[in-house]
KOLSESE-788422 format. One record per residue: x, y, z of N, C-alpha, C, CB in turn; residue in three letters. Coordinates in steps of 0.05 Angstrom, whole numbers, padded with zeros to 5 digits, always signed. Glycine has a CB too. Layout:
<pts>
XYZXYZXYZXYZALA;...
</pts>
This chain:
<pts>
-00281+00170+00234-00279+00143+00244-00252+00130+00237-00302+00126+00233MET;-00243+00133+00212-00218+00121+00204-00195+00132+00220-00214+00126+00174LEU;-00194+00158+00223-00172+00170+00238-00172+00161+00267-00173+00201+00236MET;-00196+00159+00278-00199+00149+00306-00188+00121+00308-00228+00150+00315GLN;-00194+00104+00289-00184+00076+00289-00153+00076+00287-00197+00060+00266ARG;-00142+00092+00269-00113+00093+00266-00100+00102+00292-00105+00112+00243LEU;-00112+00121+00305-00101+00131+00331-00104+00109+00353-00115+00157+00340ARG;-00125+00094+00352-00128+00071+00371-00105+00051+00367-00155+00057+00368GLN;-00096+00049+00343-00074+00030+00337-00047+00042+00342-00076+00021+00308LEU;-00047+00067+00352-00022+00080+00359-00009+00096+00337-00003+00060+00369GLY;-00023+00101+00315-00012+00117+00293-00014+00146+00300-00026+00110+00266ALA;+00008+00160+00299+00009+00189+00304+00023+00202+00280+00024+00195+00331ASN;+00018+00228+00277+00031+00242+00254+00061+00238+00255+00024+00271+00254PRO;+00072+00233+00232+00101+00232+00230+00113+00260+00234+00110+00220+00203GLY;+00139+00261+00237+00152+00287+00241+00170+00293+00217+00169+00286+00267GLU;+00174+00319+00213+00191+00328+00191+00181+00317+00164+00220+00319+00196GLY;+00200+00304+00149+00193+00294+00123+00172+00271+00124+00218+00284+00109ASP;+00169+00260+00148+00150+00238+00151+00122+00248+00159+00160+00218+00172HIS;+00120+00274+00163+00095+00286+00173+00073+00287+00152+00101+00313+00183GLY;+00051+00300+00160+00028+00302+00142+00036+00314+00115+00006+00320+00154PRO;+00024+00304+00094+00031+00314+00067+00016+00340+00061+00024+00293+00046LEU;+00029+00358+00048+00016+00382+00039-00002+00376+00015+00037+00404+00032THR;-00020+00395+00009-00037+00392-00015-00020+00390-00040-00057+00415-00017GLU;+00002+00404-00040+00020+00403-00063+00031+00375-00067+00043+00423-00060ARG;+00040+00362-00045+00051+00335-00047+00029+00315-00055+00063+00327-00020HIS;+00006+00318-00044-00016+00301-00051-00023+00304-00080-00041+00306-00033ILE;-00023+00329-00090-00028+00334-00118-00007+00322-00136-00029+00364-00123GLY;+00018+00323-00127+00040+00310-00143+00036+00279-00143+00067+00317-00131GLU;+00028+00268-00121+00022+00239-00121+00000+00232-00140+00015+00230-00092LEU;-00021+00248-00139-00044+00243-00157-00036+00246-00186-00067+00262-00150GLU;-00019+00265-00192-00009+00268-00220+00007+00243-00227+00008+00294-00222THR;+00024+00234-00209+00041+00211-00214+00025+00186-00218+00061+00207-00191ARG;+00003+00183-00203-00013+00158-00205-00035+00160-00226-00025+00152-00178THR;-00040+00184-00237-00059+00187-00258-00087+00191-00250-00058+00163-00275GLY;-00092+00200-00226-00119+00205-00217-00121+00210-00187-00137+00183-00224GLY;-00145+00216-00178-00148+00223-00149-00143+00198-00132-00175+00234-00144PRO;-00131+00202-00109-00127+00181-00089-00154+00176-00076-00105+00188-00068LEU;-00160+00151-00067-00184+00146-00052-00186+00164-00028-00186+00116-00044PRO;-00210+00175-00023-00214+00195-00003-00203+00190+00025-00243+00200+00000GLY;-00208+00167+00036-00199+00162+00063-00168+00159+00065-00212+00137+00075SER;-00156+00148+00044-00127+00147+00043-00115+00175+00040-00117+00128+00019TYR;-00127+00191+00024-00119+00219+00020-00120+00234+00047-00136+00233-00001ARG;-00142+00229+00062-00146+00242+00088-00124+00233+00107-00174+00235+00099GLN;-00117+00207+00107-00096+00197+00125-00070+00211+00119-00094+00167+00122MET;-00063+00213+00093-00038+00226+00085-00038+00255+00094-00034+00225+00055LEU;-00060+00269+00092-00062+00297+00099-00060+00301+00129-00087+00309+00089ALA;-00070+00282+00145-00070+00285+00174-00047+00271+00188-00096+00274+00185GLU;-00037+00249+00177-00016+00234+00191+00010+00232+00175-00026+00206+00197LEU;+00008+00232+00148+00031+00228+00132+00042+00199+00135+00053+00248+00139GLY;+00068+00197+00133+00080+00170+00137+00078+00164+00167+00109+00169+00127GLY;+00066+00142+00174+00063+00137+00202+00067+00107+00208+00035+00146+00212CYS;+00076+00103+00232+00081+00076+00242+00065+00072+00268+00112+00071+00247THR;+00049+00052+00270+00035+00047+00295+00056+00043+00318+00017+00022+00293PRO;+00049+00052+00341+00067+00051+00364+00068+00023+00376+00059+00071+00385SER;+00051+00005+00367+00051-00023+00377+00049-00041+00353+00027-00028+00397GLU;+00053-00067+00357+00052-00087+00336+00023-00088+00326+00062-00115+00345ALA;+00019-00084+00300-00007-00085+00287-00007-00107+00266-00014-00057+00275VAL;-00030-00121+00264-00033-00143+00246-00058-00140+00229-00033-00170+00261TYR;-00058-00156+00207-00082-00158+00191-00085-00188+00185-00079-00141+00164TYR;-00109-00198+00186-00114-00226+00181-00113-00231+00151-00141-00236+00193ASN;-00093-00245+00142-00089-00251+00114-00110-00271+00105-00060-00262+00108ASP;-00127-00264+00086-00149-00282+00077-00139-00305+00061-00169-00266+00062PRO;-00115-00304+00049-00104-00326+00033-00089-00345+00050-00086-00315+00011VAL;-00070-00335+00065-00053-00353+00082-00068-00361+00107-00027-00339+00089ALA;-00089-00347+00114-00105-00353+00138-00088-00350+00163-00117-00381+00137LYS;-00070-00330+00163-00054-00324+00186-00052-00294+00189-00025-00337+00184ILE;-00046-00284+00213-00042-00256+00216-00015-00247+00204-00043-00248+00246PRO;-00015-00225+00190+00010-00214+00179+00014-00187+00192+00009-00212+00148VAL;+00039-00181+00197+00046-00156+00210+00044-00133+00191+00074-00158+00222MET;+00035-00111+00201+00035-00086+00186+00058-00069+00198+00008-00071+00187PHE;+00076-00059+00181+00098-00043+00191+00092-00013+00192+00122-00047+00173GLY;+00088+00000+00169+00083+00028+00168+00071+00037+00142+00109+00043+00173TRP;+00059+00060+00142+00049+00073+00118+00072+00091+00108+00023+00090+00123PHE;+00077+00091+00082+00098+00107+00070+00093+00137+00072+00102+00099+00042TYR;+00115+00152+00075+00113+00181+00073+00116+00189+00044+00136+00195+00090ASP;+00116+00215+00038+00117+00224+00010+00140+00213-00006+00118+00254+00010TYR;+00164+00215+00005+00188+00206-00010+00188+00176-00014+00214+00214+00005SER;+00180+00161+00007+00178+00132+00004+00157+00124-00016+00171+00119+00031GLU;+00134+00138-00017+00113+00132-00036+00124+00136-00065+00089+00150-00032LEU;+00136+00159-00070+00146+00165-00097+00167+00145-00105+00157+00193-00098MET;+00185+00138-00087+00206+00118-00093+00194+00090-00098+00226+00116-00070ASP;+00175+00082-00081+00163+00055-00084+00146+00053-00109+00146+00049-00060ALA;+00132+00074-00116+00116+00074-00141+00134+00070-00165+00100+00101-00144ILE;+00157+00084-00165+00176+00081-00187+00189+00053-00187+00198+00102-00185LYS;+00196+00043-00163+00210+00017-00161+00193-00006-00169+00220+00014-00133SER;+00167-00004-00164+00149-00027-00169+00131-00024-00193+00133-00032-00144TYR;+00134-00003-00209+00116+00001-00231+00116-00021-00252+00122+00027-00244GLU;+00138-00036-00254+00139-00058-00274+00129-00084-00262+00168-00062-00283GLU;+00125-00085-00236+00117-00109-00223+00087-00110-00216+00133-00113-00197VAL;+00078-00088-00205+00050-00086-00196+00031-00081-00219+00046-00065-00174LEU;+00006-00089-00216-00014-00083-00237-00016-00052-00241-00042-00094-00230PRO;-00023-00044-00265-00027-00016-00271-00048-00005-00253-00034-00011-00301ASP;-00043+00018-00240-00062+00030-00222-00062+00019-00194-00089+00026-00233GLY;-00042+00002-00187-00039-00007-00160-00012+00003-00150-00041-00039-00158VAL;-00012+00017-00127+00012+00029-00117+00019+00019-00089+00010+00060-00117ILE;+00045+00017-00083+00052+00009-00055+00047+00033-00036+00082+00001-00054PRO;+00035+00027-00013+00029+00048+00007+00042+00042+00034-00001+00052+00010ILE;+00052+00018+00037+00063+00011+00063+00078-00015+00061+00042+00009+00084GLY;+00090-00023+00083+00108-00046+00084+00102-00062+00109+00138-00036+00084ASP;+00110-00088+00108+00106-00105+00131+00132-00106+00148+00098-00133+00123ASP;+00153-00093+00138+00179-00094+00152+00196-00116+00142+00174-00096+00181GLY;+00186-00134+00125+00201-00156+00115+00203-00156+00084+00189-00182+00124GLY;+00197-00134+00072+00199-00132+00043+00173-00138+00028+00219-00151+00034GLY;+00152-00144+00041+00126-00147+00029+00111-00121+00030+00109-00170+00042ASN;+00094-00116+00011+00081-00090+00009+00051-00091+00013+00087-00078-00019LEU;+00041-00070+00024+00012-00065+00025+00008-00045+00002+00002-00054+00053TYR;-00012-00051-00015-00016-00035-00039-00045-00025-00041-00009-00051-00064CYS;-00049-00004-00055-00075+00008-00058-00081+00012-00088-00077+00035-00043LEU;-00105+00004-00096-00114+00009-00123-00122+00038-00125-00137-00009-00131GLY;-00113+00052-00146-00119+00080-00149-00133+00086-00176-00094+00097-00147VAL;-00138+00065-00192-00151+00069-00218-00168+00045-00225-00130+00074-00240LYS;-00188+00051-00241-00205+00030-00253-00219+00013-00232-00188+00012-00270GLY;-00223-00013-00239-00238-00031-00222-00224-00036-00195-00241-00058-00236ASP;-00198-00031-00194-00183-00035-00169-00183-00011-00150-00154-00042-00175ASP;-00195+00011-00159-00194+00036-00143-00205+00032-00115-00209+00058-00157SER;-00190+00039-00095-00198+00037-00067-00192+00010-00054-00227+00042-00065GLY;-00186-00010-00070-00181-00037-00059-00152-00039-00048-00185-00059-00080LYS;-00149-00055-00027-00123-00058-00015-00113-00086-00021-00124-00054+00016VAL;-00088-00088-00030-00076-00113-00038-00050-00118-00022-00069-00112-00069PHE;-00042-00143-00022-00017-00151-00009+00002-00161-00031-00021-00172+00013PHE;+00026-00151-00032+00046-00160-00051+00067-00176-00036+00059-00136-00067HIS;+00068-00202-00042+00088-00220-00030+00112-00220-00048+00077-00248-00025ASP;+00135-00210-00038+00159-00209-00055+00169-00237-00063+00181-00194-00041HIS;+00159-00257-00050+00167-00285-00056+00148-00299-00074+00171-00300-00031GLY;+00128-00285-00086+00109-00298-00104+00124-00311-00127+00088-00277-00115ALA;+00114-00334-00135+00129-00351-00153+00127-00345-00183+00121-00378-00150GLY;+00126-00320-00191+00124-00313-00219+00150-00304-00231+00103-00291-00222TRP;+00171-00303-00215+00196-00291-00224+00208-00302-00250+00217-00295-00203ASP;+00209-00328-00254+00222-00339-00278+00207-00330-00303+00222-00370-00277GLU;+00181-00333-00303+00165-00325-00326+00168-00295-00331+00135-00333-00323GLU;+00167-00279-00310+00170-00250-00313+00197-00243-00324+00165-00236-00287ALA;+00218-00256-00314+00245-00250-00323+00248-00256-00353+00266-00267-00308ARG;+00235-00277-00363+00237-00283-00392+00225-00260-00408+00223-00309-00398SER;+00203-00249-00399+00191-00226-00413+00210-00202-00412+00163-00218-00401TYR;+00219-00195-00388+00236-00172-00385+00262-00174-00399+00240-00167-00355LEU;+00274-00199-00400+00300-00202-00414+00297-00198-00444+00311-00231-00409SER;+00273-00203-00455+00268-00198-00483+00260-00169-00488+00246-00216-00493ARG;+00257-00153-00467+00248-00126-00470+00218-00123-00473+00262-00113-00493GLY;+00204-00144-00467+00174-00143-00469+00162-00135-00443+00164-00171-00478ASP;+00139-00122-00445+00124-00114-00421+00112-00139-00409+00102-00093-00428ALA;+00109-00138-00382+00096-00161-00369+00066-00161-00375+00100-00159-00338LEU;+00055-00184-00382+00026-00186-00387+00011-00180-00361+00019-00214-00398PRO;-00013-00171-00364-00030-00164-00341-00033-00187-00322-00058-00154-00351VAL;-00037-00212-00333-00042-00234-00315-00017-00240-00297-00048-00260-00331HIS;+00007-00234-00306+00030-00238-00289+00031-00217-00267+00056-00236-00306LEU;+00024-00193-00274+00024-00172-00253+00004-00178-00231+00018-00144-00266ARG;-00018-00189-00238-00038-00196-00217-00030-00221-00201-00065-00201-00230TYR;-00010-00236-00211+00000-00258-00195+00018-00248-00172+00015-00278-00212GLN;+00025-00223-00172+00043-00212-00151+00027-00201-00128+00060-00191-00163THR;+00001-00199-00131-00016-00187-00109-00041-00204-00105-00024-00158-00116VAL;-00052-00201-00081-00078-00212-00076-00094-00193-00058-00077-00240-00064TYR;-00120-00194-00061-00138-00176-00048-00139-00181-00018-00166-00178-00060LEU;-00135-00159-00003-00139-00160+00026-00166-00148+00035-00116-00146+00040LEU;-00173-00126+00023-00198-00112+00031-00209-00096+00007-00192-00093+00055ALA;-00235-00094+00007-00249-00080-00015-00245-00050-00013-00279-00086-00014GLU;-00240-00039+00011-00235-00011+00014-00213-00006+00034-00261+00004+00023THR;-00201+00018+00032-00181+00026+00052-00192+00027+00080-00169+00054+00044PHE;-00217+00036+00083-00230+00036+00109-00232+00008+00120-00257+00050+00108ASP;-00241-00011+00103-00243-00039+00112-00216-00050+00121-00255-00056+00090ASP;-00195-00042+00106-00169-00051+00113-00160-00041+00141-00148-00042+00092PHE;-00163-00015+00145-00155-00003+00171-00172-00014+00193-00157+00028+00170VAL;-00198-00016+00188-00216-00027+00209-00211-00056+00215-00245-00023+00201ASN;-00198-00071+00196-00191-00099+00201-00165-00103+00215-00191-00113+00175GLY;-00149-00081+00218-00124-00083+00233-00130-00087+00262-00107-00058+00229MET;-00112-00101+00275-00115-00106+00304-00087-00108+00317-00131-00131+00310TRP;-00087-00104+00343-00063-00107+00359-00070-00123+00384-00050-00079+00366SER;-00050-00133+00396-00055-00148+00421-00063-00130+00443-00030-00164+00428GLU;-00057-00104+00440-00064-00084+00460-00093-00075+00458-00046-00060+00458GLU;-00106-00080+00435-00133-00072+00433-00139-00064+00406-00140-00049+00451GLY;
</pts>
């Protein structure tokens, strides 16, 4: 069902480095994130890899109460780079999996109570000054600050994908 929905939205397997991930690459991701990836997300990576819908796709933002654009799901290299780039900003066990095309991230919980949940990271969230003071002292960011950078979009990856829509259908 999930793959059918993604294909309805125009997502097709990426090509070359953007193509479906091998079991080795998925295993490396799981090692990097500290546990198994949620099943339906793992399946999407294995069948589609990094993929971009062929049409404009949106998700109804439950906080802003407006549709937000979905850009693409990251391929293997983008995933590994994004995980490293955002590990000090995002909550532990929450990884970036895609982008809106404007610097905001779609994220997936891969551990603990957040496992399977989809979050939105707004790069303009107003926690920067407080976070900078911690980082300038060499201190780790407290958990509450990391959760100020994301908010919940969907309880599961399937719910997230099924909640996507396009003007085409």
